[in-house]
C-alpha atoms as a printed R data frame, in Angstrom:
    type eleno elety resid chain resno      x       y       z
1   ATOM     1    CA   UNK     A     1  5.309  20.729 -15.212
2   ATOM     2    CA   UNK     A     2  7.787  17.890 -15.563
3   ATOM     3    CA   UNK     A     3 11.554  18.248 -16.045
4   ATOM     4    CA   UNK     A     4 14.210  15.566 -16.568
5   ATOM     5    CA   UNK     A     5 17.929  15.118 -16.079
6   ATOM     6    CA   UNK     A     6 20.074  12.035 -16.595
7   ATOM     7    CA   UNK     A     7 23.850  12.123 -16.430
8   ATOM     8    CA   UNK     A     8 24.488   9.140 -18.708
9   ATOM     9    CA   UNK     A     9 22.477   7.968 -21.710
10  ATOM    10    CA   UNK     A    10 22.733   4.261 -22.584
11  ATOM    11    CA   UNK     A    11 22.237   3.805 -26.313
12  ATOM    12    CA   UNK     A    12 24.573   0.843 -26.836
13  ATOM    13    CA   UNK     A    13 24.970  -1.912 -24.238
14  ATOM    14    CA   UNK     A    14 28.508  -2.555 -25.459
15  ATOM    15    CA   UNK     A    15 29.617   1.064 -25.165
16  ATOM    16    CA   UNK     A    16 28.636   2.222 -21.706
17  ATOM    17    CA   UNK     A    17 29.330   5.827 -20.665
18  ATOM    18    CA   UNK     A    18 30.320   4.743 -17.144
19  ATOM    19    CA   UNK     A    19 32.276   1.926 -15.505
20  ATOM    20    CA   UNK     A    20 30.032  -1.146 -15.333
21  ATOM    21    CA   UNK     A    21 32.085  -2.851 -12.612
22  ATOM    22    CA   UNK     A    22 31.840   0.222 -10.393
23  ATOM    23    CA   UNK     A    23 28.116   0.401 -11.022
24  ATOM    24    CA   UNK     A    24 27.712  -3.227  -9.943
25  ATOM    25    CA   UNK     A    25 29.688  -2.538  -6.764
26  ATOM    26    CA   UNK     A    26 27.556   0.531  -6.079
27  ATOM    27    CA   UNK     A    27 24.367  -1.517  -6.387
28  ATOM    28    CA   UNK     A    28 25.602  -3.855  -3.639
29  ATOM    29    CA   UNK     A    29 26.765  -1.178  -1.210
30  ATOM    30    CA   UNK     A    30 30.339  -0.239  -2.099
31  ATOM    31    CA   UNK     A    31 30.927   3.164  -0.491
32  ATOM    32    CA   UNK     A    32 33.703   4.370  -2.807
33  ATOM    33    CA   UNK     A    33 31.658   3.776  -5.956
34  ATOM    34    CA   UNK     A    34 28.570   5.309  -4.376
35  ATOM    35    CA   UNK     A    35 30.399   8.474  -3.385
36  ATOM    36    CA   UNK     A    36 32.061   8.852  -6.774
37  ATOM    37    CA   UNK     A    37 28.801   8.450  -8.685
38  ATOM    38    CA   UNK     A    38 27.003  10.825  -6.314
39  ATOM    39    CA   UNK     A    39 29.589  13.543  -6.798
40  ATOM    40    CA   UNK     A    40 29.603  13.115 -10.590
41  ATOM    41    CA   UNK     A    41 25.818  13.325 -10.702
42  ATOM    42    CA   UNK     A    42 25.600  16.370  -8.443
43  ATOM    43    CA   UNK     A    43 28.331  18.280 -10.272
44  ATOM    44    CA   UNK     A    44 26.731  17.800 -13.683
45  ATOM    45    CA   UNK     A    45 23.218  18.451 -12.400
46  ATOM    46    CA   UNK     A    46 24.165  21.735 -10.727
47  ATOM    47    CA   UNK     A    47 26.107  22.924 -13.768
48  ATOM    48    CA   UNK     A    48 23.170  22.324 -16.095
49  ATOM    49    CA   UNK     A    49 20.440  23.591 -13.749
50  ATOM    50    CA   UNK     A    50 22.001  26.568 -11.951
51  ATOM    51    CA   UNK     A    51 19.445  29.110 -13.082
52  ATOM    52    CA   UNK     A    52 16.474  26.828 -12.466
53  ATOM    53    CA   UNK     A    53 17.628  26.040  -8.928
54  ATOM    54    CA   UNK     A    54 18.177  29.697  -8.052
55  ATOM    55    CA   UNK     A    55 14.770  30.681  -9.402
56  ATOM    56    CA   UNK     A    56 12.998  28.491  -6.845
57  ATOM    57    CA   UNK     A    57 12.701  29.357  -3.167
58  ATOM    58    CA   UNK     A    58 11.342  26.104  -1.737
59  ATOM    59    CA   UNK     A    59 12.876  22.974  -3.244
60  ATOM    60    CA   UNK     A    60 11.822  19.562  -1.947
61  ATOM    61    CA   UNK     A    61 14.199  16.634  -2.301
62  ATOM    62    CA   UNK     A    62 12.727  13.110  -2.509
63  ATOM    63    CA   UNK     A    63 14.943   9.990  -2.713
64  ATOM    64    CA   UNK     A    64 13.564   6.793  -4.218
65  ATOM    65    CA   UNK     A    65 10.959   5.026  -2.044
66  ATOM    66    CA   UNK     A    66 11.883   2.357   0.478
67  ATOM    67    CA   UNK     A    67 10.509   0.904   3.688
68  ATOM    68    CA   UNK     A    68 13.221   0.293   6.317
69  ATOM    69    CA   UNK     A    69 16.323  -0.749   4.380
70  ATOM    70    CA   UNK     A    70 17.718   2.042   2.180
71  ATOM    71    CA   UNK     A    71 18.121   1.431  -1.525
72  ATOM    72    CA   UNK     A    72 21.399   1.950  -3.359
73  ATOM    73    CA   UNK     A    73 19.878   5.041  -4.957
74  ATOM    74    CA   UNK     A    74 19.047   6.444  -1.508
75  ATOM    75    CA   UNK     A    75 22.740   6.341  -0.610
76  ATOM    76    CA   UNK     A    76 23.516   7.920  -3.988
77  ATOM    77    CA   UNK     A    77 21.116  10.726  -3.177
78  ATOM    78    CA   UNK     A    78 22.697  11.742   0.114
79  ATOM    79    CA   UNK     A    79 25.977  13.174  -1.205
80  ATOM    80    CA   UNK     A    80 24.008  14.621  -4.129
81  ATOM    81    CA   UNK     A    81 21.822  16.495  -1.623
82  ATOM    82    CA   UNK     A    82 24.908  17.725   0.246
83  ATOM    83    CA   UNK     A    83 26.474  19.121  -2.922
84  ATOM    84    CA   UNK     A    84 23.273  20.870  -4.000
85  ATOM    85    CA   UNK     A    85 22.953  22.395  -0.525
86  ATOM    86    CA   UNK     A    86 26.506  23.715  -0.768
87  ATOM    87    CA   UNK     A    87 25.638  25.350  -4.082
88  ATOM    88    CA   UNK     A    88 22.499  26.929  -2.599
89  ATOM    89    CA   UNK     A    89 24.486  28.155   0.413
90  ATOM    90    CA   UNK     A    90 27.021  29.837  -1.857
91  ATOM    91    CA   UNK     A    91 24.185  31.815  -3.399
92  ATOM    92    CA   UNK     A    92 22.495  32.576  -0.070
93  ATOM    93    CA   UNK     A    93 19.488  30.424  -0.903
94  ATOM    94    CA   UNK     A    94 17.514  28.126   1.373
95  ATOM    95    CA   UNK     A    95 18.791  24.555   1.591
96  ATOM    96    CA   UNK     A    96 16.739  21.662   0.286
97  ATOM    97    CA   UNK     A    97 13.655  20.596   2.136
98  ATOM    98    CA   UNK     A    98 13.272  16.838   2.337
99  ATOM    99    CA   UNK     A    99 10.315  14.539   2.093
100 ATOM   100    CA   UNK     A   100  9.892  10.818   1.603
101 ATOM   101    CA   UNK     A   101  7.884   8.534  -0.605
102 ATOM   102    CA   UNK     A   102  6.696   5.947   1.895
103 ATOM   103    CA   UNK     A   103  6.178   2.410   0.701
104 ATOM   104    CA   UNK     A   104  4.667  -0.403   2.733
105 ATOM   105    CA   UNK     A   105  5.260  -3.575   0.773
106 ATOM   106    CA   UNK     A   106  8.377  -5.584   0.030
107 ATOM   107    CA   UNK     A   107  8.951  -8.346  -2.500
108 ATOM   108    CA   UNK     A   108 11.623 -10.929  -3.183
109 ATOM   109    CA   UNK     A   109 11.619 -10.751  -6.993
110 ATOM   110    CA   UNK     A   110 14.737  -9.304  -8.612
111 ATOM   111    CA   UNK     A   111 13.349  -6.126 -10.155
112 ATOM   112    CA   UNK     A   112 16.214  -5.828 -12.633
113 ATOM   113    CA   UNK     A   113 15.252  -9.144 -14.232
114 ATOM   114    CA   UNK     A   114 11.670  -8.120 -15.078
115 ATOM   115    CA   UNK     A   115 10.193  -6.680 -18.266
116 ATOM   116    CA   UNK     A   116  8.097  -3.506 -18.344
117 ATOM   117    CA   UNK     A   117  4.726  -5.185 -17.720
118 ATOM   118    CA   UNK     A   118  6.108  -7.301 -14.869
119 ATOM   119    CA   UNK     A   119  7.709  -4.249 -13.249
120 ATOM   120    CA   UNK     A   120  4.542  -2.216 -13.494
121 ATOM   121    CA   UNK     A   121  2.377  -5.020 -12.127
122 ATOM   122    CA   UNK     A   122  4.763  -5.533  -9.224
123 ATOM   123    CA   UNK     A   123  5.045  -1.945  -8.070
124 ATOM   124    CA   UNK     A   124  1.401  -1.131  -8.842
125 ATOM   125    CA   UNK     A   125  0.409  -3.598  -6.124
126 ATOM   126    CA   UNK     A   126  2.528  -1.663  -3.639
127 ATOM   127    CA   UNK     A   127  1.186   1.055  -1.337
128 ATOM   128    CA   UNK     A   128  2.762   4.504  -1.527
129 ATOM   129    CA   UNK     A   129  2.216   7.674   0.455
130 ATOM   130    CA   UNK     A   130  3.432  11.228  -0.166
131 ATOM   131    CA   UNK     A   131  2.774  14.328   1.933
132 ATOM   132    CA   UNK     A   132  0.839  16.086  -0.821
133 ATOM   133    CA   UNK     A   133  0.382  19.389   1.037
134 ATOM   134    CA   UNK     A   134  4.121  19.644   1.665
135 ATOM   135    CA   UNK     A   135  4.873  19.260  -2.050
136 ATOM   136    CA   UNK     A   136  2.222  21.645  -3.363
137 ATOM   137    CA   UNK     A   137  3.520  24.712  -5.258
138 ATOM   138    CA   UNK     A   138  7.155  23.714  -4.823
139 ATOM   139    CA   UNK     A   139  9.925  22.381  -7.021
140 ATOM   140    CA   UNK     A   140 10.180  18.664  -6.208
141 ATOM   141    CA   UNK     A   141 13.315  16.739  -7.181
142 ATOM   142    CA   UNK     A   142 12.913  12.955  -7.405
143 ATOM   143    CA   UNK     A   143 16.225  11.108  -7.636
144 ATOM   144    CA   UNK     A   144 16.958   7.523  -8.675
145 ATOM   145    CA   UNK     A   145 20.011   5.657  -9.910
146 ATOM   146    CA   UNK     A   146 18.760   4.446 -13.275
147 ATOM   147    CA   UNK     A   147 15.750   4.730 -15.562
148 ATOM   148    CA   UNK     A   148 15.144   1.557 -17.543
149 ATOM   149    CA   UNK     A   149 11.423   1.419 -18.394
150 ATOM   150    CA   UNK     A   150 10.207   4.453 -16.459
151 ATOM   151    CA   UNK     A   151  7.754   2.392 -14.383
152 ATOM   152    CA   UNK     A   152  8.725   4.035 -11.081
153 ATOM   153    CA   UNK     A   153  8.456   7.459 -12.671
154 ATOM   154    CA   UNK     A   154  5.026   6.501 -13.988
155 ATOM   155    CA   UNK     A   155  3.839   5.553 -10.493
156 ATOM   156    CA   UNK     A   156  5.060   8.869  -9.049
157 ATOM   157    CA   UNK     A   157  3.323  10.838 -11.812
158 ATOM   158    CA   UNK     A   158  0.142   8.881 -11.141
159 ATOM   159    CA   UNK     A   159  0.293   9.853  -7.451
160 ATOM   160    CA   UNK     A   160  0.866  13.504  -8.410
161 ATOM   161    CA   UNK     A   161 -2.062  13.508 -10.833
162 ATOM   162    CA   UNK     A   162 -4.451  11.604  -8.564
163 ATOM   163    CA   UNK     A   163 -3.810  14.082  -5.749
164 ATOM   164    CA   UNK     A   164 -3.901  17.150  -8.031
165 ATOM   165    CA   UNK     A   165 -0.534  18.348  -6.723
166 ATOM   166    CA   UNK     A   166  0.459  21.662  -8.313
167 ATOM   167    CA   UNK     A   167  4.152  22.436  -8.732
168 ATOM   168    CA   UNK     A   168  7.317  21.713 -10.693
169 ATOM   169    CA   UNK     A   169  8.589  18.132 -10.754
170 ATOM   170    CA   UNK     A   170 12.077  17.097 -11.813
171 ATOM   171    CA   UNK     A   171 13.232  13.502 -12.245
172 ATOM   172    CA   UNK     A   172 16.989  13.006 -11.840
173 ATOM   173    CA   UNK     A   173 18.896   9.847 -12.793
174 ATOM   174    CA   UNK     A   174 22.512   8.752 -12.816
175 ATOM   175    CA   UNK     A   175 21.821   6.802 -16.013
176 ATOM   176    CA   UNK     A   176 18.984   6.293 -18.464
177 ATOM   177    CA   UNK     A   177 18.382   3.548 -21.007
178 ATOM   178    CA   UNK     A   178 17.505   5.508 -24.153
179 ATOM   179    CA   UNK     A   179 17.617   2.639 -26.656
180 ATOM   180    CA   UNK     A   180 14.228   0.938 -26.326
181 ATOM   181    CA   UNK     A   181 15.471  -1.998 -28.407
182 ATOM   182    CA   UNK     A   182 17.561  -3.084 -25.422
183 ATOM   183    CA   UNK     A   183 15.549  -5.400 -23.163
184 ATOM   184    CA   UNK     A   184 14.813  -4.131 -19.614
185 ATOM   185    CA   UNK     A   185 16.650  -7.180 -18.251
186 ATOM   186    CA   UNK     A   186 19.815  -5.327 -19.285
187 ATOM   187    CA   UNK     A   187 19.548  -3.809 -15.815
188 ATOM   188    CA   UNK     A   188 20.467  -7.166 -14.301
189 ATOM   189    CA   UNK     A   189 23.508  -7.342 -16.569
190 ATOM   190    CA   UNK     A   190 24.666  -4.074 -14.982
191 ATOM   191    CA   UNK     A   191 23.730  -5.079 -11.436
192 ATOM   192    CA   UNK     A   192 25.749  -8.299 -11.587
193 ATOM   193    CA   UNK     A   193 28.523  -7.188 -13.907
194 ATOM   194    CA   UNK     A   194 31.107  -7.403 -11.099
195 ATOM   195    CA   UNK     A   195 29.260  -8.909  -8.155
196 ATOM   196    CA   UNK     A   196 28.822 -12.549  -9.100
197 ATOM   197    CA   UNK     A   197 28.349 -14.060  -5.652
198 ATOM   198    CA   UNK     A   198 29.370 -14.154  -2.014
199 ATOM   199    CA   UNK     A   199 33.086 -13.615  -2.701
200 ATOM   200    CA   UNK     A   200 32.474 -10.076  -3.967
201 ATOM   201    CA   UNK     A   201 29.818  -9.389  -1.333
202 ATOM   202    CA   UNK     A   202 32.211 -10.410   1.448
203 ATOM   203    CA   UNK     A   203 34.744  -7.899   0.124
204 ATOM   204    CA   UNK     A   204 32.105  -5.162   0.164
205 ATOM   205    CA   UNK     A   205 30.879  -6.077   3.654
206 ATOM   206    CA   UNK     A   206 34.441  -6.007   4.987
207 ATOM   207    CA   UNK     A   207 35.234  -2.623   3.424
208 ATOM   208    CA   UNK     A   208 34.978   0.735   5.196
209 ATOM   209    CA   UNK     A   209 31.619   2.481   5.461
210 ATOM   210    CA   UNK     A   210 29.623  -0.140   3.578
211 ATOM   211    CA   UNK     A   211 26.294   1.275   2.366
212 ATOM   212    CA   UNK     A   212 23.864  -1.469   3.391
213 ATOM   213    CA   UNK     A   213 20.978  -1.669   0.946
214 ATOM   214    CA   UNK     A   214 18.043  -3.841  -0.013
215 ATOM   215    CA   UNK     A   215 19.753  -5.559  -2.939
216 ATOM   216    CA   UNK     A   216 22.728  -6.694  -0.884
217 ATOM   217    CA   UNK     A   217 20.683  -7.919   2.066
218 ATOM   218    CA   UNK     A   218 18.082  -9.694  -0.080
219 ATOM   219    CA   UNK     A   219 20.868 -11.458  -1.983
220 ATOM   220    CA   UNK     A   220 22.504 -12.640   1.240
221 ATOM   221    CA   UNK     A   221 19.244 -13.896   2.738
222 ATOM   222    CA   UNK     A   222 17.852 -15.628  -0.338
223 ATOM   223    CA   UNK     A   223 17.347 -19.303   0.461
224 ATOM   224    CA   UNK     A   224 19.194 -20.314  -2.724
225 ATOM   225    CA   UNK     A   225 22.350 -18.579  -1.536
226 ATOM   226    CA   UNK     A   226 24.732 -20.848   0.478
227 ATOM   227    CA   UNK     A   227 25.985 -18.389   3.106
228 ATOM   228    CA   UNK     A   228 27.946 -20.548   5.548
229 ATOM   229    CA   UNK     A   229 31.287 -19.312   4.222
230 ATOM   230    CA   UNK     A   230 30.065 -15.712   4.225
231 ATOM   231    CA   UNK     A   231 29.024 -15.993   7.869
232 ATOM   232    CA   UNK     A   232 32.538 -17.083   8.821
233 ATOM   233    CA   UNK     A   233 34.298 -14.315   6.906
234 ATOM   234    CA   UNK     A   234 32.534 -11.192   8.165
235 ATOM   235    CA   UNK     A   235 32.346  -9.715  11.635
236 ATOM   236    CA   UNK     A   236 29.468 -10.469  13.984
237 ATOM   237    CA   UNK     A   237 28.687  -6.757  14.176
238 ATOM   238    CA   UNK     A   238 28.150  -6.768  10.415
239 ATOM   239    CA   UNK     A   239 25.916  -9.824  10.669
240 ATOM   240    CA   UNK     A   240 23.917  -8.174  13.452
241 ATOM   241    CA   UNK     A   241 23.389  -5.104  11.274
242 ATOM   242    CA   UNK     A   242 22.073  -7.347   8.496
243 ATOM   243    CA   UNK     A   243 19.713  -9.062  10.962
244 ATOM   244    CA   UNK     A   244 18.394  -5.757  12.282
245 ATOM   245    CA   UNK     A   245 17.761  -4.409   8.800
246 ATOM   246    CA   UNK     A   246 16.053  -7.664   7.818
247 ATOM   247    CA   UNK     A   247 13.729  -7.553  10.822
248 ATOM   248    CA   UNK     A   248 12.931  -3.912  10.158
249 ATOM   249    CA   UNK     A   249 11.841  -4.855   6.640
250 ATOM   250    CA   UNK     A   250  9.850  -7.879   7.856
251 ATOM   251    CA   UNK     A   251 12.072 -10.329   6.002
252 ATOM   252    CA   UNK     A   252 11.719 -12.682   8.963
253 ATOM   253    CA   UNK     A   253  8.123 -13.206   7.809
254 ATOM   254    CA   UNK     A   254  9.101 -14.171   4.254
255 ATOM   255    CA   UNK     A   255  9.705 -17.867   3.642
256 ATOM   256    CA   UNK     A   256 12.509 -17.345   1.116
257 ATOM   257    CA   UNK     A   257 14.575 -15.431   3.692
258 ATOM   258    CA   UNK     A   258 13.861 -17.305   6.929
259 ATOM   259    CA   UNK     A   259 16.461 -20.059   6.624
260 ATOM   260    CA   UNK     A   260 19.499 -17.872   5.977
261 ATOM   261    CA   UNK     A   261 18.339 -15.305   8.501
262 ATOM   262    CA   UNK     A   262 18.079 -18.011  11.150
263 ATOM   263    CA   UNK     A   263 21.546 -19.338  10.227
264 ATOM   264    CA   UNK     A   264 23.011 -15.876  10.788
265 ATOM   265    CA   UNK     A   265 21.189 -15.447  14.102
266 ATOM   266    CA   UNK     A   266 22.359 -18.876  15.260
267 ATOM   267    CA   UNK     A   267 25.956 -17.998  14.408
268 ATOM   268    CA   UNK     A   268 25.773 -14.692  16.296
269 ATOM   269    CA   UNK     A   269 24.253 -16.354  19.351
270 ATOM   270    CA   UNK     A   270 26.301 -19.515  19.460
271 ATOM   271    CA   UNK     A   271 29.361 -18.891  17.297
272 ATOM   272    CA   UNK     A   272 28.873 -21.902  15.033
């Protein structure tokens, strides 16, 4: 059986129920925005689902899928998980189990700028893996930052159905686009509402406890992004972290990322 929870419903693109600038910062790794949104989501979710949570003994928590570099929604999910565990502890219930949706393909396209068909075609070509036995006969909570077309949710449901996984499945979102007359590319409007370029990204990278994520690193490495000024304005340790994440995600094998990645490596090695 499927269950759903979204904190914010977007019915009018000009009257958003949350701060668009903060959301944009969150999508590029700003820790303060991430923590605030996580706490808001967890508080509302627990309040609305107290009874349901306490009725279940084994609850499996599954953040959105990624390969090596966490997504913004993964970082959102971590404080959410902590708050739910605190609630379960207060009621002497078992803490959340955790599993992962493994994915094995990466792409350079900006997902937020695609329509429904393009999104579905893109992620349908990906390879996913879930530990089906671990999920069977349990309440599984899938968490993501925003639901625009529901394509990711559709893929997860397809995996559940193809593997005949029995259980309860809840999809949790910080926000959901409920007005289908708004084009899916509205997601890009939100993503780039505040972060317009390297100036804002430099500020995020130089802040405390930056939440490195795929969107931020892909933006930095994109061959169309002139990053020489960025390289000079952030610490080498930050640049090395970006390099290590990029290698872990095989971005060094993607033509559109090679040039900027090599510029960063050259700067770290030679200081110019």
